[in-house]
C-alpha positions, 0 to 999 in steps of 0.5 A: 526870047530863048528857050532851053530844053535839056534831055539825056538824063537817067538812072545809071550805076556808078562808073557809067556814062551819060550824055546830056543835051541842051537844045536852044531856040532863037537866032542868038543861041550860037552867039552866047556862052552856055553853062551847065549847073546842077542841084542835088536834093537839099543843096544849092545849085552849083556850077558844073561847066561852061563853054564860050560861044564858039567852043574855044573856051571851056571851064569846069568845076573841080569836082568834074574836071577830067570826067565831064566834057562840054561841047557845042554844035552851033549848027544844031543849036545844041550844047552837050555834056558828056559825063564819064565815070559817074559817081553817086555824088553826081546825082542831081537835076542838071540845068543849062543856062545862058545870059542874054540880057537876062538869065534863061534856064531850062527845065532840068533833067534828072541824073541819078547814079546808084552805087 
């Protein structure tokens, strides 16, 4: 069983930065890739970024490339999403995700960027 808990969201102005954290439970957390997704009001959930089990590979949506950085600390069972130069269109609930035999999602953390 895997549990994912996001934190670090908040209300910021455009151009600011936030760092989201995804804390995972379970012995297998460090063996699997982790992804960040987001869902804005009235829109479908979309991929933001992902990182391989050892951090060697990272992938980003075009809309965040160059502004967001995903990283992980397996010793702490935590994945981070550093978000710089935030834009109003980044406003959404951010979720972390992993697939280990089945899909696991966190409860989400709200990010609101004002113009």
